[in-house]
PDB file of N, H, CA, C and O in Angstrom:
ATOM      1  N   UNK A   1      15.796  94.550  91.092  1.00  0.00           N
ATOM      2  CA  UNK A   1      16.237  95.260  89.968  1.00  0.00           C
ATOM      3  C   UNK A   1      17.719  95.391  90.014  1.00  0.00           C
ATOM      4  O   UNK A   1      18.335  95.817  90.991  1.00  0.00           O
ATOM      5  N   UNK A   2      18.303  94.959  88.786  1.00  0.00           N
ATOM      6  H   UNK A   2      17.802  94.613  87.992  1.00  0.00           H
ATOM      7  CA  UNK A   2      19.663  95.108  88.705  1.00  0.00           C
ATOM      8  C   UNK A   2      20.031  96.243  87.825  1.00  0.00           C
ATOM      9  O   UNK A   2      19.314  96.546  86.872  1.00  0.00           O
ATOM     10  N   UNK A   3      21.216  96.938  88.134  1.00  0.00           N
ATOM     11  H   UNK A   3      21.798  96.692  88.908  1.00  0.00           H
ATOM     12  CA  UNK A   3      21.763  98.045  87.214  1.00  0.00           C
ATOM     13  C   UNK A   3      23.003  97.448  86.702  1.00  0.00           C
ATOM     14  O   UNK A   3      23.825  96.980  87.490  1.00  0.00           O
ATOM     15  N   UNK A   4      23.206  97.433  85.338  1.00  0.00           N
ATOM     16  H   UNK A   4      22.539  97.813  84.698  1.00  0.00           H
ATOM     17  CA  UNK A   4      24.263  96.657  84.741  1.00  0.00           C
ATOM     18  C   UNK A   4      24.951  97.605  83.732  1.00  0.00           C
ATOM     19  O   UNK A   4      24.368  98.519  83.149  1.00  0.00           O
ATOM     20  N   UNK A   5      26.228  97.292  83.593  1.00  0.00           N
ATOM     21  H   UNK A   5      26.702  96.549  84.067  1.00  0.00           H
ATOM     22  CA  UNK A   5      27.066  97.932  82.590  1.00  0.00           C
ATOM     23  C   UNK A   5      27.514  96.824  81.614  1.00  0.00           C
ATOM     24  O   UNK A   5      27.969  95.765  82.046  1.00  0.00           O
ATOM     25  N   UNK A   6      27.389  97.066  80.346  1.00  0.00           N
ATOM     26  H   UNK A   6      27.019  97.926  79.996  1.00  0.00           H
ATOM     27  CA  UNK A   6      27.687  96.125  79.279  1.00  0.00           C
ATOM     28  C   UNK A   6      29.087  96.415  78.770  1.00  0.00           C
ATOM     29  O   UNK A   6      29.436  97.562  78.487  1.00  0.00           O
ATOM     30  N   UNK A   7      29.845  95.414  78.663  1.00  0.00           N
ATOM     31  H   UNK A   7      29.562  94.483  78.893  1.00  0.00           H
ATOM     32  CA  UNK A   7      31.230  95.636  78.078  1.00  0.00           C
ATOM     33  C   UNK A   7      31.281  95.318  76.676  1.00  0.00           C
ATOM     34  O   UNK A   7      30.266  94.886  76.129  1.00  0.00           O
ATOM     35  N   UNK A   8      32.322  95.480  76.049  1.00  0.00           N
ATOM     36  H   UNK A   8      33.146  95.832  76.494  1.00  0.00           H
ATOM     37  CA  UNK A   8      32.427  95.469  74.601  1.00  0.00           C
ATOM     38  C   UNK A   8      32.154  93.995  74.038  1.00  0.00           C
ATOM     39  O   UNK A   8      31.724  93.827  72.897  1.00  0.00           O
ATOM     40  N   UNK A   9      32.421  92.987  74.874  1.00  0.00           N
ATOM     41  H   UNK A   9      32.770  93.124  75.801  1.00  0.00           H
ATOM     42  CA  UNK A   9      32.127  91.599  74.482  1.00  0.00           C
ATOM     43  C   UNK A   9      30.639  91.240  74.738  1.00  0.00           C
ATOM     44  O   UNK A   9      30.201  90.157  74.350  1.00  0.00           O
ATOM     45  N   UNK A  10      29.854  92.142  75.391  1.00  0.00           N
ATOM     46  H   UNK A  10      30.210  93.022  75.706  1.00  0.00           H
ATOM     47  CA  UNK A  10      28.424  91.735  75.675  1.00  0.00           C
ATOM     48  C   UNK A  10      28.133  91.250  77.032  1.00  0.00           C
ATOM     49  O   UNK A  10      26.981  91.025  77.404  1.00  0.00           O
ATOM     50  N   UNK A  11      29.271  91.071  77.847  1.00  0.00           N
ATOM     51  H   UNK A  11      30.207  91.253  77.546  1.00  0.00           H
ATOM     52  CA  UNK A  11      29.043  90.566  79.254  1.00  0.00           C
ATOM     53  C   UNK A  11      28.615  91.716  80.106  1.00  0.00           C
ATOM     54  O   UNK A  11      28.908  92.873  79.807  1.00  0.00           O
ATOM     55  N   UNK A  12      27.875  91.378  81.238  1.00  0.00           N
ATOM     56  H   UNK A  12      27.637  90.437  81.481  1.00  0.00           H
ATOM     57  CA  UNK A  12      27.377  92.432  82.117  1.00  0.00           C
ATOM     58  C   UNK A  12      28.091  92.359  83.400  1.00  0.00           C
ATOM     59  O   UNK A  12      28.507  91.300  83.870  1.00  0.00           O
ATOM     60  N   UNK A  13      28.231  93.581  83.988  1.00  0.00           N
ATOM     61  H   UNK A  13      27.893  94.441  83.606  1.00  0.00           H
ATOM     62  CA  UNK A  13      28.683  93.775  85.465  1.00  0.00           C
ATOM     63  C   UNK A  13      27.567  94.460  86.143  1.00  0.00           C
ATOM     64  O   UNK A  13      27.280  95.621  85.851  1.00  0.00           O
ATOM     65  N   UNK A  14      26.898  93.756  87.076  1.00  0.00           N
ATOM     66  H   UNK A  14      27.131  92.813  87.312  1.00  0.00           H
ATOM     67  CA  UNK A  14      25.650  94.249  87.676  1.00  0.00           C
ATOM     68  C   UNK A  14      25.805  94.508  89.176  1.00  0.00           C
ATOM     69  O   UNK A  14      26.736  94.033  89.825  1.00  0.00           O
ATOM     70  N   UNK A  15      24.862  95.272  89.687  1.00  0.00           N
ATOM     71  H   UNK A  15      24.105  95.658  89.159  1.00  0.00           H
ATOM     72  CA  UNK A  15      24.710  95.450  91.063  1.00  0.00           C
ATOM     73  C   UNK A  15      23.225  95.554  91.328  1.00  0.00           C
ATOM     74  O   UNK A  15      22.427  95.899  90.456  1.00  0.00           O
ATOM     75  N   UNK A  16      22.910  95.263  92.485  1.00  0.00           N
ATOM     76  H   UNK A  16      23.559  94.982  93.193  1.00  0.00           H
ATOM     77  CA  UNK A  16      21.400  95.215  92.951  1.00  0.00           C
ATOM     78  C   UNK A  16      21.112  96.681  93.413  1.00  0.00           C
ATOM     79  O   UNK A  16      21.810  97.249  94.253  1.00  0.00           O
ATOM     80  N   UNK A  17      20.015  97.258  92.792  1.00  0.00           N
ATOM     81  H   UNK A  17      19.448  96.796  92.109  1.00  0.00           H
ATOM     82  CA  UNK A  17      19.548  98.554  93.115  1.00  0.00           C
ATOM     83  C   UNK A  17      18.372  98.555  94.030  1.00  0.00           C
ATOM     84  O   UNK A  17      18.160  99.488  94.805  1.00  0.00           O
ATOM     85  N   UNK A  18      17.563  97.439  93.928  1.00  0.00           N
ATOM     86  H   UNK A  18      17.735  96.682  93.298  1.00  0.00           H
ATOM     87  CA  UNK A  18      16.492  97.275  94.878  1.00  0.00           C
ATOM     88  C   UNK A  18      16.012  95.750  94.952  1.00  0.00           C
ATOM     89  O   UNK A  18      16.073  94.989  93.987  1.00  0.00           O
ATOM     90  N   UNK A  19      15.575  95.434  96.087  1.00  0.00           N
ATOM     91  H   UNK A  19      15.525  96.052  96.871  1.00  0.00           H
ATOM     92  CA  UNK A  19      15.267  94.014  96.340  1.00  0.00           C
ATOM     93  C   UNK A  19      13.852  94.053  97.242  1.00  0.00           C
ATOM     94  O   UNK A  19      13.755  94.717  98.274  1.00  0.00           O
ATOM     95  N   UNK A  20      12.935  93.356  96.769  1.00  0.00           N
ATOM     96  H   UNK A  20      13.014  92.816  95.931  1.00  0.00           H
ATOM     97  CA  UNK A  20      11.533  93.360  97.525  1.00  0.00           C
ATOM     98  C   UNK A  20      11.042  91.987  97.485  1.00  0.00           C
ATOM     99  O   UNK A  20      10.727  91.511  96.395  1.00  0.00           O
ATOM    100  N   UNK A  21      10.936  91.262  98.609  1.00  0.00           N
ATOM    101  H   UNK A  21      11.192  91.648  99.495  1.00  0.00           H
ATOM    102  CA  UNK A  21      11.180  91.773  99.992  1.00  0.00           C
ATOM    103  C   UNK A  21      12.727  91.714 100.333  1.00  0.00           C
ATOM    104  O   UNK A  21      13.444  90.809  99.904  1.00  0.00           O
ATOM    105  N   UNK A  22      13.174  92.710 101.110  1.00  0.00           N
ATOM    106  H   UNK A  22      12.592  93.445 101.458  1.00  0.00           H
ATOM    107  CA  UNK A  22      14.555  92.661 101.441  1.00  0.00           C
ATOM    108  C   UNK A  22      14.911  91.492 102.456  1.00  0.00           C
ATOM    109  O   UNK A  22      14.130  91.062 103.305  1.00  0.00           O
ATOM    110  N   UNK A  23      16.157  91.061 102.252  1.00  0.00           N
ATOM    111  H   UNK A  23      16.791  91.410 101.563  1.00  0.00           H
ATOM    112  CA  UNK A  23      16.729  90.056 103.093  1.00  0.00           C
ATOM    113  C   UNK A  23      16.388  88.652 102.780  1.00  0.00           C
ATOM    114  O   UNK A  23      16.799  87.756 103.518  1.00  0.00           O
ATOM    115  N   UNK A  24      15.622  88.379 101.678  1.00  0.00           N
ATOM    116  H   UNK A  24      15.287  89.107 101.079  1.00  0.00           H
ATOM    117  CA  UNK A  24      15.315  86.970 101.276  1.00  0.00           C
ATOM    118  C   UNK A  24      16.317  86.391 100.315  1.00  0.00           C
ATOM    119  O   UNK A  24      16.199  85.214  99.975  1.00  0.00           O
ATOM    120  N   UNK A  25      17.295  87.138  99.856  1.00  0.00           N
ATOM    121  H   UNK A  25      17.391  88.094 100.132  1.00  0.00           H
ATOM    122  CA  UNK A  25      18.332  86.610  99.019  1.00  0.00           C
ATOM    123  C   UNK A  25      18.017  86.717  97.451  1.00  0.00           C
ATOM    124  O   UNK A  25      18.760  86.224  96.603  1.00  0.00           O
ATOM    125  N   UNK A  26      16.952  87.346  97.183  1.00  0.00           N
ATOM    126  H   UNK A  26      16.349  87.747  97.873  1.00  0.00           H
ATOM    127  CA  UNK A  26      16.562  87.516  95.729  1.00  0.00           C
ATOM    128  C   UNK A  26      17.628  88.374  95.060  1.00  0.00           C
ATOM    129  O   UNK A  26      17.948  88.104  93.903  1.00  0.00           O
ATOM    130  N   UNK A  27      18.183  89.358  95.686  1.00  0.00           N
ATOM    131  H   UNK A  27      17.922  89.577  96.627  1.00  0.00           H
ATOM    132  CA  UNK A  27      19.156  90.274  94.960  1.00  0.00           C
ATOM    133  C   UNK A  27      20.366  89.423  94.630  1.00  0.00           C
ATOM    134  O   UNK A  27      20.842  89.431  93.495  1.00  0.00           O
ATOM    135  N   UNK A  28      20.881  88.668  95.639  1.00  0.00           N
ATOM    136  H   UNK A  28      20.495  88.661  96.561  1.00  0.00           H
ATOM    137  CA  UNK A  28      22.093  87.899  95.336  1.00  0.00           C
ATOM    138  C   UNK A  28      21.792  86.757  94.268  1.00  0.00           C
ATOM    139  O   UNK A  28      22.640  86.437  93.435  1.00  0.00           O
ATOM    140  N   UNK A  29      20.620  86.202  94.334  1.00  0.00           N
ATOM    141  H   UNK A  29      19.931  86.462  95.010  1.00  0.00           H
ATOM    142  CA  UNK A  29      20.231  85.150  93.369  1.00  0.00           C
ATOM    143  C   UNK A  29      20.240  85.817  91.967  1.00  0.00           C
ATOM    144  O   UNK A  29      20.716  85.243  90.988  1.00  0.00           O
ATOM    145  N   UNK A  30      19.699  87.037  91.919  1.00  0.00           N
ATOM    146  H   UNK A  30      19.311  87.503  92.714  1.00  0.00           H
ATOM    147  CA  UNK A  30      19.696  87.751  90.559  1.00  0.00           C
ATOM    148  C   UNK A  30      21.093  88.057  90.059  1.00  0.00           C
ATOM    149  O   UNK A  30      21.394  87.942  88.871  1.00  0.00           O
ATOM    150  N   UNK A  31      21.916  88.442  90.977  1.00  0.00           N
ATOM    151  H   UNK A  31      21.672  88.535  91.942  1.00  0.00           H
ATOM    152  CA  UNK A  31      23.343  88.666  90.546  1.00  0.00           C
ATOM    153  C   UNK A  31      24.011  87.365  90.023  1.00  0.00           C
ATOM    154  O   UNK A  31      24.786  87.382  89.067  1.00  0.00           O
ATOM    155  N   UNK A  32      23.684  86.277  90.673  1.00  0.00           N
ATOM    156  H   UNK A  32      23.054  86.263  91.450  1.00  0.00           H
ATOM    157  CA  UNK A  32      24.273  84.966  90.219  1.00  0.00           C
ATOM    158  C   UNK A  32      23.768  84.635  88.870  1.00  0.00           C
ATOM    159  O   UNK A  32      24.595  84.172  88.085  1.00  0.00           O
ATOM    160  N   UNK A  33      22.540  84.796  88.464  1.00  0.00           N
ATOM    161  H   UNK A  33      21.868  85.172  89.102  1.00  0.00           H
ATOM    162  CA  UNK A  33      22.139  84.483  87.132  1.00  0.00           C
ATOM    163  C   UNK A  33      22.552  85.428  86.079  1.00  0.00           C
ATOM    164  O   UNK A  33      22.627  85.101  84.895  1.00  0.00           O
ATOM    165  N   UNK A  34      22.840  86.704  86.565  1.00  0.00           N
ATOM    166  H   UNK A  34      22.779  86.970  87.527  1.00  0.00           H
ATOM    167  CA  UNK A  34      23.164  87.792  85.596  1.00  0.00           C
ATOM    168  C   UNK A  34      24.517  87.432  84.933  1.00  0.00           C
ATOM    169  O   UNK A  34      24.799  87.965  83.860  1.00  0.00           O
ATOM    170  N   UNK A  35      25.318  86.605  85.483  1.00  0.00           N
ATOM    171  H   UNK A  35      25.089  86.172  86.354  1.00  0.00           H
ATOM    172  CA  UNK A  35      26.662  86.316  84.839  1.00  0.00           C
ATOM    173  C   UNK A  35      26.380  85.497  83.477  1.00  0.00           C
ATOM    174  O   UNK A  35      27.238  85.352  82.606  1.00  0.00           O
ATOM    175  N   UNK A  36      25.155  85.013  83.407  1.00  0.00           N
ATOM    176  H   UNK A  36      24.458  85.131  84.114  1.00  0.00           H
ATOM    177  CA  UNK A  36      24.971  84.218  82.157  1.00  0.00           C
ATOM    178  C   UNK A  36      24.292  85.108  81.019  1.00  0.00           C
ATOM    179  O   UNK A  36      24.131  84.658  79.884  1.00  0.00           O
ATOM    180  N   UNK A  37      23.932  86.299  81.358  1.00  0.00           N
ATOM    181  H   UNK A  37      24.062  86.664  82.280  1.00  0.00           H
ATOM    182  CA  UNK A  37      23.321  87.211  80.394  1.00  0.00           C
ATOM    183  C   UNK A  37      24.309  87.830  79.480  1.00  0.00           C
ATOM    184  O   UNK A  37      25.416  88.180  79.889  1.00  0.00           O
ATOM    185  N   UNK A  38      23.919  87.976  78.217  1.00  0.00           N
ATOM    186  H   UNK A  38      23.020  87.692  77.885  1.00  0.00           H
ATOM    187  CA  UNK A  38      24.709  88.598  77.177  1.00  0.00           C
ATOM    188  C   UNK A  38      23.810  89.554  76.445  1.00  0.00           C
ATOM    189  O   UNK A  38      22.657  89.233  76.156  1.00  0.00           O
ATOM    190  N   UNK A  39      24.333  90.750  76.136  1.00  0.00           N
ATOM    191  H   UNK A  39      25.270  91.010  76.371  1.00  0.00           H
ATOM    192  CA  UNK A  39      23.600  91.810  75.305  1.00  0.00           C
ATOM    193  C   UNK A  39      24.511  92.270  74.191  1.00  0.00           C
ATOM    194  O   UNK A  39      25.736  92.161  74.256  1.00  0.00           O
ATOM    195  N   UNK A  40      23.857  92.793  73.158  1.00  0.00           N
ATOM    196  H   UNK A  40      22.862  92.881  73.105  1.00  0.00           H
ATOM    197  CA  UNK A  40      24.701  93.513  72.083  1.00  0.00           C
ATOM    198  C   UNK A  40      25.310  94.794  72.772  1.00  0.00           C
ATOM    199  O   UNK A  40      24.574  95.564  73.388  1.00  0.00           O
ATOM    200  N   UNK A  41      26.610  95.001  72.662  1.00  0.00           N
ATOM    201  H   UNK A  41      27.208  94.376  72.160  1.00  0.00           H
ATOM    202  CA  UNK A  41      27.281  96.074  73.248  1.00  0.00           C
ATOM    203  C   UNK A  41      26.943  97.336  72.380  1.00  0.00           C
ATOM    204  O   UNK A  41      26.580  97.242  71.207  1.00  0.00           O
ATOM    205  N   UNK A  42      27.094  98.558  73.070  1.00  0.00           N
ATOM    206  H   UNK A  42      27.388  98.633  74.023  1.00  0.00           H
ATOM    207  CA  UNK A  42      26.944  99.782  72.335  1.00  0.00           C
ATOM    208  C   UNK A  42      28.147  99.836  71.380  1.00  0.00           C
ATOM    209  O   UNK A  42      29.165  99.179  71.596  1.00  0.00           O
ATOM    210  N   UNK A  43      27.997 100.631  70.330  1.00  0.00           N
ATOM    211  H   UNK A  43      27.170 101.165  70.154  1.00  0.00           H
ATOM    212  CA  UNK A  43      29.067 100.815  69.332  1.00  0.00           C
ATOM    213  C   UNK A  43      29.405 102.284  69.138  1.00  0.00           C
ATOM    214  O   UNK A  43      28.544 103.144  69.327  1.00  0.00           O
ATOM    215  N   UNK A  44      30.533 102.561  68.796  1.00  0.00           N
ATOM    216  H   UNK A  44      31.232 101.862  68.642  1.00  0.00           H
ATOM    217  CA  UNK A  44      31.058 103.897  68.327  1.00  0.00           C
ATOM    218  C   UNK A  44      31.746 103.777  67.020  1.00  0.00           C
ATOM    219  O   UNK A  44      32.785 103.121  66.937  1.00  0.00           O
ATOM    220  N   UNK A  45      31.243 104.354  66.029  1.00  0.00           N
ATOM    221  H   UNK A  45      30.399 104.887  66.096  1.00  0.00           H
ATOM    222  CA  UNK A  45      31.834 104.226  64.598  1.00  0.00           C
ATOM    223  C   UNK A  45      31.873 102.721  64.229  1.00  0.00           C
ATOM    224  O   UNK A  45      32.808 102.246  63.584  1.00  0.00           O
ATOM    225  N   UNK A  46      30.788 101.970  64.677  1.00  0.00           N
ATOM    226  H   UNK A  46      30.029 102.356  65.201  1.00  0.00           H
ATOM    227  CA  UNK A  46      30.768 100.548  64.284  1.00  0.00           C
ATOM    228  C   UNK A  46      31.640  99.650  65.134  1.00  0.00           C
ATOM    229  O   UNK A  46      31.734  98.454  64.861  1.00  0.00           O
ATOM    230  N   UNK A  47      32.253 100.165  66.111  1.00  0.00           N
ATOM    231  H   UNK A  47      32.177 101.137  66.333  1.00  0.00           H
ATOM    232  CA  UNK A  47      33.178  99.328  66.927  1.00  0.00           C
ATOM    233  C   UNK A  47      32.527  99.088  68.298  1.00  0.00           C
ATOM    234  O   UNK A  47      32.144 100.061  68.948  1.00  0.00           O
ATOM    235  N   UNK A  48      32.389  97.900  68.745  1.00  0.00           N
ATOM    236  H   UNK A  48      32.700  97.109  68.217  1.00  0.00           H
ATOM    237  CA  UNK A  48      31.774  97.578  70.073  1.00  0.00           C
ATOM    238  C   UNK A  48      32.679  98.292  71.124  1.00  0.00           C
ATOM    239  O   UNK A  48      33.905  98.348  71.029  1.00  0.00           O
ATOM    240  N   UNK A  49      31.938  98.834  72.142  1.00  0.00           N
ATOM    241  H   UNK A  49      30.942  98.789  72.219  1.00  0.00           H
ATOM    242  CA  UNK A  49      32.707  99.598  73.218  1.00  0.00           C
ATOM    243  C   UNK A  49      32.165  99.265  74.569  1.00  0.00           C
ATOM    244  O   UNK A  49      31.025  98.803  74.617  1.00  0.00           O
ATOM    245  N   UNK A  50      32.849  99.443  75.687  1.00  0.00           N
ATOM    246  H   UNK A  50      33.775  99.818  75.648  1.00  0.00           H
ATOM    247  CA  UNK A  50      32.322  99.306  76.949  1.00  0.00           C
ATOM    248  C   UNK A  50      31.477 100.473  77.355  1.00  0.00           C
ATOM    249  O   UNK A  50      31.610 101.576  76.823  1.00  0.00           O
ATOM    250  N   UNK A  51      30.614 100.229  78.292  1.00  0.00           N
ATOM    251  H   UNK A  51      30.505  99.334  78.724  1.00  0.00           H
ATOM    252  CA  UNK A  51      29.929 101.401  78.903  1.00  0.00           C
ATOM    253  C   UNK A  51      28.463 101.540  78.804  1.00  0.00           C
ATOM    254  O   UNK A  51      27.879 102.349  79.526  1.00  0.00           O
ATOM    255  N   UNK A  52      27.836 100.804  77.956  1.00  0.00           N
ATOM    256  H   UNK A  52      28.310 100.147  77.370  1.00  0.00           H
ATOM    257  CA  UNK A  52      26.360 100.804  77.875  1.00  0.00           C
ATOM    258  C   UNK A  52      25.684 100.364  79.107  1.00  0.00           C
ATOM    259  O   UNK A  52      26.143  99.416  79.743  1.00  0.00           O
ATOM    260  N   UNK A  53      24.603 101.001  79.493  1.00  0.00           N
ATOM    261  H   UNK A  53      24.230 101.771  78.976  1.00  0.00           H
ATOM    262  CA  UNK A  53      23.939 100.641  80.784  1.00  0.00           C
ATOM    263  C   UNK A  53      22.653 100.140  80.506  1.00  0.00           C
ATOM    264  O   UNK A  53      22.078 100.400  79.449  1.00  0.00           O
ATOM    265  N   UNK A  54      22.133  99.385  81.458  1.00  0.00           N
ATOM    266  H   UNK A  54      22.600  99.174  82.317  1.00  0.00           H
ATOM    267  CA  UNK A  54      20.735  98.805  81.442  1.00  0.00           C
ATOM    268  C   UNK A  54      20.262  98.496  82.834  1.00  0.00           C
ATOM    269  O   UNK A  54      21.048  98.079  83.685  1.00  0.00           O
ATOM    270  N   UNK A  55      19.066  98.683  83.063  1.00  0.00           N
ATOM    271  H   UNK A  55      18.428  99.022  82.373  1.00  0.00           H
ATOM    272  CA  UNK A  55      18.393  98.219  84.363  1.00  0.00           C
ATOM    273  C   UNK A  55      17.542  97.011  83.994  1.00  0.00           C
ATOM    274  O   UNK A  55      16.753  97.066  83.050  1.00  0.00           O
ATOM    275  N   UNK A  56      17.712  95.847  84.788  1.00  0.00           N
ATOM    276  H   UNK A  56      18.352  95.802  85.555  1.00  0.00           H
ATOM    277  CA  UNK A  56      16.962  94.753  84.485  1.00  0.00           C
ATOM    278  C   UNK A  56      16.115  94.345  85.755  1.00  0.00           C
ATOM    279  O   UNK A  56      16.646  93.989  86.807  1.00  0.00           O
ATOM    280  N   UNK A  57      14.815  94.422  85.572  1.00  0.00           N
ATOM    281  H   UNK A  57      14.383  94.711  84.718  1.00  0.00           H
ATOM    282  CA  UNK A  57      13.895  93.917  86.668  1.00  0.00           C
ATOM    283  C   UNK A  57      13.749  92.436  86.513  1.00  0.00           C
ATOM    284  O   UNK A  57      13.498  91.930  85.420  1.00  0.00           O
ATOM    285  N   UNK A  58      13.918  91.695  87.685  1.00  0.00           N
ATOM    286  H   UNK A  58      14.122  92.106  88.573  1.00  0.00           H
ATOM    287  CA  UNK A  58      13.777  90.260  87.638  1.00  0.00           C
ATOM    288  C   UNK A  58      12.710  89.907  88.750  1.00  0.00           C
ATOM    289  O   UNK A  58      12.766  90.387  89.883  1.00  0.00           O
ATOM    290  N   UNK A  59      11.797  89.084  88.357  1.00  0.00           N
ATOM    291  H   UNK A  59      11.751  88.694  87.437  1.00  0.00           H
ATOM    292  CA  UNK A  59      10.698  88.678  89.193  1.00  0.00           C
ATOM    293  C   UNK A  59      10.930  87.199  89.549  1.00  0.00           C
ATOM    294  O   UNK A  59      11.086  86.372  88.650  1.00  0.00           O
ATOM    295  N   UNK A  60      10.952  86.863  90.817  1.00  0.00           N
ATOM    296  H   UNK A  60      10.825  87.534  91.548  1.00  0.00           H
ATOM    297  CA  UNK A  60      11.090  85.477  91.292  1.00  0.00           C
ATOM    298  C   UNK A  60       9.640  85.117  91.855  1.00  0.00           C
ATOM    299  O   UNK A  60       8.890  85.914  92.419  1.00  0.00           O
ATOM    300  N   UNK A  61       9.377  83.741  91.594  1.00  0.00           N
ATOM    301  H   UNK A  61       9.985  83.093  91.135  1.00  0.00           H
ATOM    302  CA  UNK A  61       8.185  83.133  92.138  1.00  0.00           C
ATOM    303  C   UNK A  61       8.587  81.962  92.980  1.00  0.00           C
ATOM    304  O   UNK A  61       9.375  81.148  92.500  1.00  0.00           O
ATOM    305  N   UNK A  62       8.092  81.793  94.263  1.00  0.00           N
ATOM    306  H   UNK A  62       7.452  82.454  94.653  1.00  0.00           H
ATOM    307  CA  UNK A  62       8.400  80.714  95.035  1.00  0.00           C
ATOM    308  C   UNK A  62       7.488  79.567  94.607  1.00  0.00           C
ATOM    309  O   UNK A  62       6.295  79.770  94.379  1.00  0.00           O
ATOM    310  N   UNK A  63       8.043  78.376  94.499  1.00  0.00           N
ATOM    311  H   UNK A  63       9.012  78.211  94.684  1.00  0.00           H
ATOM    312  CA  UNK A  63       7.249  77.148  94.192  1.00  0.00           C
ATOM    313  C   UNK A  63       6.497  76.698  95.341  1.00  0.00           C
ATOM    314  O   UNK A  63       6.781  77.097  96.470  1.00  0.00           O
ATOM    315  N   UNK A  64       5.507  75.850  95.107  1.00  0.00           N
ATOM    316  H   UNK A  64       5.275  75.525  94.190  1.00  0.00           H
ATOM    317  CA  UNK A  64       4.612  75.388  96.154  1.00  0.00           C
ATOM    318  C   UNK A  64       5.159  74.200  96.926  1.00  0.00           C
ATOM    319  O   UNK A  64       4.504  73.706  97.843  1.00  0.00           O
TER     320      UNK A  64
END
């Protein structure tokens, strides 16, 4: 699970809040892909602003 802050341009700044199973690198992999995520930013009086927050659960599946 990532916890992210959305800036005014829609880019995310994330950190890992949980990883299961720990130590397999899924948290770091999730951080790597999060740099490609974009969201609509929060607005104040119609103006995009920094500071919106979101938690993003990511599930990984190992191939055979």
